[in-house]
C-alpha positions in Angstrom: -24.6 -9.6 -15.1 -23.1 -6.4 -13.8 -22.6 -3.4 -16.1 -19.0 -2.1 -16.3 -19.9 0.7 -13.9 -21.4 -1.8 -11.5 -18.2 -3.8 -11.6 -16.1 -0.6 -11.1 -18.1 0.1 -7.9 -17.7 -3.4 -6.6 -13.9 -3.3 -7.1 -13.5 0.0 -5.4 -13.5 -1.4 -1.9 -12.7 -4.7 -0.1 -10.1 -7.3 -0.6 -9.6 -9.0 -4.0 -8.6 -12.7 -4.3 -6.6 -14.5 -7.1 -7.3 -18.2 -6.6 -4.6 -20.7 -7.6 -5.5 -23.3 -10.2 -5.7 -27.0 -9.3 -3.5 -29.5 -11.1 -3.0 -33.2 -10.5 0.4 -34.8 -10.3 0.6 -34.9 -14.1 -0.2 -31.1 -14.3 -3.7 -31.6 -15.6 -6.6 -29.3 -14.4 -8.8 -30.8 -11.7 -12.3 -29.2 -11.8 -13.6 -30.9 -8.7 -11.0 -29.7 -6.2 -10.9 -26.3 -7.9 -14.7 -25.9 -7.3 -14.1 -27.0 -3.7 -11.4 -24.3 -3.3 -13.7 -21.5 -4.5 -16.5 -22.7 -2.2 -14.0 -22.7 0.7 -12.7 -19.2 0.0 -16.0 -17.4 -1.0 -17.4 -17.1 2.6 -14.4 -15.2 3.9 -15.6 -12.1 2.2 -13.3 -11.2 -0.8 -15.0 -8.6 -3.0 -14.2 -10.4 -6.2 -12.3 -13.5 -7.4 -9.9 -13.1 -10.3 -9.6 -16.6 -11.9 -7.0 -17.8 -14.4 -4.9 -14.8 -13.3 -1.2 -14.5 -12.5 -1.5 -16.5 -9.3 -3.8 -18.9 -11.2 -1.0 -19.5 -13.7 -2.8 -18.0 -16.7 0.6 -18.0 -18.6 0.7 -21.8 -18.5 -3.0 -22.6 -19.3 -4.1 -24.0 -22.7 -7.2 -22.5 -24.3 -9.0 -25.7 -23.2 -7.8 -25.3 -19.6 -8.9 -21.7 -19.6 -12.5 -22.5 -20.7 -12.7 -25.2 -18.0 -11.3 -22.9 -15.3 -13.6 -20.0 -16.0 -16.6 -22.2 -16.5 -16.1 -23.9 -13.1 -15.6 -20.6 -11.4 -18.7 -19.0 -12.9 -20.9 -22.0 -12.1 -19.5 -22.4 -8.5 -19.7 -18.8 -7.5 -22.9 -17.7 -9.2 -24.8 -15.4 -6.9 -21.9 -15.4 -4.3 -19.1 -13.3 -5.6 -18.2 -11.7 -9.0 -15.8 -13.5 -11.2 -13.2 -11.8 -13.4 -10.9 -13.9 -15.7 -7.4 -13.2 -16.9 -6.8 -12.4 -20.6 -3.6 -11.7 -22.3 -1.1 -12.4 -25.1 -1.1 -10.8 -28.5 -4.1 -8.8 -29.4 -6.1 -11.4 -31.3 -5.3 -14.0 -28.6 -6.3 -11.6 -25.8 -9.6 -10.9 -27.7 -10.3 -14.6 -28.0 -9.8 -15.1 -24.2 -11.9 -12.0 -23.3 -14.7 -13.1 -25.6 -14.6 -16.6 -24.2 -14.8 -15.3 -20.6 -17.8 -13.2 -21.6 -19.5 -16.1 -23.3 -19.0 -18.2 -20.2 -20.6 -15.6 -17.9 -17.7 -14.0 -16.2 -18.3 -10.4 -15.1 -15.1 -8.9 -16.5 -11.4 -9.5 -17.4 -8.0 -8.5 -16.1 -6.0 -7.7 -19.3 -2.5 -8.9 -18.6 0.6 -8.0 -20.6 1.0 -9.1 -24.2 4.4 -10.8 -23.3 7.9 -10.7 -24.8 8.1 -7.9 -27.3 8.3 -4.2 -26.2 5.7 -1.8 -27.6 5.3 1.9 -28.0 2.6 3.7 -26.0 0.6 4.1 -29.2 0.8 0.4 -29.8 -0.3 -0.4 -26.2 -3.3 2.0 -26.6 -4.3 0.3 -29.9 -3.9 -3.2 -28.3 -6.0 -2.4 -25.2 -8.6 -0.5 -27.1 -9.1 -3.5 -29.5 -9.6 -5.8 -26.6 -12.0 -3.5 -24.8 -14.1 -2.9 -28.0 -14.4 -6.7 -28.5 -16.5 -7.2 -25.4 -19.3 -5.5 -23.5 -18.3 -6.2 -19.9 -15.7 -4.4 -17.7 -12.0 -4.5 -18.4 -9.2 -3.9 -15.9 -5.7 -3.3 -17.2 -2.7 -4.9 -15.5 0.2 -2.4 -15.6 3.3 -4.6 -15.5 6.4 -5.7 -17.4 6.1 -4.8 -21.1 2.8 -3.1 -20.6 3.7 0.0 -18.6 1.2 2.8 -19.4 1.7 6.5 -19.1 -1.0 8.9 -17.7 -1.4 10.3 -21.2 -2.1 6.8 -22.7 -4.6 6.1 -20.0 -6.4 9.4 -20.7 -6.7 8.3 -24.4 -8.0 4.9 -23.4 -10.5 6.5 -20.9 -12.0 8.4 -23.9 -11.9 5.5 -26.3 -13.2 2.7 -24.0 -16.2 3.3 -21.7 -15.9 -0.3 -20.5 -12.3 0.1 -19.3 -13.0 0.6 -15.6 -9.9 -0.4 -13.7 -6.1 0.0 -13.5 -4.1 -2.5 -11.5 -0.5 -1.5 -10.9 2.2 -4.1 -10.7 5.2 -1.7 -11.2 5.4 0.4 -8.1 6.7 3.6 -9.6 5.4 6.3 -7.2 5.8 9.3 -9.4 3.9 7.6 -12.3 1.2 6.4 -9.9 0.7 9.9 -8.4 0.5 11.4 -11.9 -2.1 8.8 -13.0 -4.3 9.3 -9.9 -4.1 13.1 -10.2 -4.9 13.2 -13.9 -7.4 10.4 -14.2 -9.2 11.0 -10.8 -12.1 8.7 -10.3 -12.4 7.6 -14.0 -10.9 4.2 -13.0 -10.9 2.1 -9.9 -7.3 1.6 -8.8 -5.9 -1.7 -7.6 -2.6 -2.5 -6.0 -1.1 -5.5 -7.8 2.6 -5.9 -6.7 3.6 -9.4 -5.6 2.7 -9.8 -1.9 0.7 -6.6 -2.1 0.3 -6.4 1.7 3.8 -5.1 2.0 2.9 -2.1 -0.1 -0.7 -1.7 1.0 -0.2 1.2 3.4 1.9 3.2 0.9 -0.6 2.6 -1.8 -3.5 3.7 0.4 -1.7 7.0 0.9 -1.5 7.4 -2.9 -5.3 6.9 -3.2 -5.2 3.2 -4.0 -6.9 1.5 -1.0 -7.7 -1.8 -2.8 -5.3 -4.6 -3.5 -5.1 -8.2 -4.5 -4.1 -10.8 -1.9 -2.3 -13.9 -3.0 -1.9 -15.2 0.6 -5.7 -15.2 0.8 -5.3 -18.6 -0.9 -4.0 -20.2 2.3 -4.4 -17.8 5.2 -7.8 -16.1 4.3 -8.6 -15.1 7.9 -5.2 -13.4 8.3 -5.6 -11.8 4.9 -8.9 -10.2 5.8 -7.5 -9.2 9.2 -4.7 -7.4 7.5 -7.0 -5.7 5.0 -9.2 -4.5 7.8 -6.2 -3.2 9.7 -5.1 -1.2 6.6 -8.6 0.1 6.1 -8.9 1.3 9.7 -5.3 2.5 10.1 -4.7 -0.1 12.8 -0.9 0.2 12.6 -0.3 -2.1 15.5 -1.8 -5.0 13.7 -0.3 -4.2 10.3 3.2 -3.8 11.8 2.9 -7.0 13.8 1.9 -9.0 10.8 4.5 -7.5 8.5 7.2 -8.2 11.1 6.1 -11.6 12.2 4.8 -13.0 8.9 5.2 -11.0 5.7 8.9 -10.1 6.0 10.0 -13.8 6.8 7.6 -14.9 4.0 9.4 -12.6 1.6 12.7 -14.1 2.5 11.4 -17.4 1.2 9.6 -16.0 -1.8 12.6 -14.1 -3.0 14.9 -17.1 -3.1 14.0 -17.9 -6.7 12.3 -16.2 -9.6 8.7 -17.4 -9.9 8.3 -18.3 -6.3 5.6 -15.7 -5.9 3.2 -18.3 -7.3 5.0 -21.4 -6.0 5.0 -20.3 -2.4 1.2 -19.7 -2.6 0.6 -23.2 -3.8 2.9 -24.6 -1.1 1.0 -22.7 1.5 -2.3 -24.1 0.2 -0.9 -27.6 0.5 0.3 -27.0 4.1 -3.2 -25.9 5.3 -4.9 -28.9 3.7 -6.2 -27.3 0.5 -3.5 -28.5 -1.9 -3.7 -27.6 -5.6 -1.0 -29.8 -6.9 2.3 -28.7 -8.4 3.0 -25.6 -10.4 3.6 -26.0 -14.1 7.0 -25.4 -15.7 8.7 -23.0 -16.2 7.9 -22.5 -12.5 9.2 -24.9 -9.9 7.9 -25.9 -6.5 9.5 -25.0 -3.2 12.0 -27.5 -1.8 11.2 -29.4 1.5 13.3 -27.1 3.6 11.5 -24.0 2.3 8.1 -25.7 2.8 9.1 -26.5 6.4 10.0 -22.8 7.0 6.7 -21.7 5.4 4.8 -24.2 7.6 6.3 -22.7 10.8 5.2 -19.2 9.7 1.7 -20.3 9.0 1.4 -22.2 12.3 2.5 -19.0 14.1 -0.7 -17.3 12.9 -3.1 -19.7 14.6 -6.2 -21.4 13.1 -7.5 -20.0 9.8 
């Protein structure tokens, strides 16, 4: 096991991956192909795998699904790459998920929004602190939707929760992000977490957030690593080429319908021969024409 500070150091560099979750035609979890997926992705060099996360459809998993997903991930990747699991929902539910992930041997959790109801900053602080205090391993906050934290709230949490080691931003408010980085310094590791994070990677690096999560790693891992290395080394020719030739056309497909940020990743995995089945409702899958467009984009990148 890693200490929270060990995990913080690991997450401070490299590319992060959020594997999709394998379902069969009826929408049931398939452990075997999920393990195969993790074994396929692990050698490409992601720093950590975040399982049962947003791209992994945490929001649609039952507690039984969650246990199976995290268990398979921990067993498959033991000694290869650290595993963080998603956790979320109301406070007691989030605690239950976090404690289950810890029991199963995960190295930390990504604490996702509590969903639906708005909450004050005081309420968010109390919620996050309760989850952090319920476990010993590292916790990363996902700043998104109804869980948008101020720098002042993060400063409170930094004092209250020694095992709170990361801040993943899925909002993209530059002023807030600059304020957080300046006031919190190196207290946290900072992760870019906007959908299709590659498009924002250069801007976030300039803000002091050099690490991000890559959803496209699920189906074009070679290109995902190539792009990350180009960002890391300021290889603007490569980043500009990939943004123009792949990511901007990719966004045109992704933006056609709400929820496609996950659906398009699953479609991509199917197109490269590593299908994970359909998404679960309320998400819907890409239509055949959109899949054809995505397939042409993937083919233009060459072998993965």
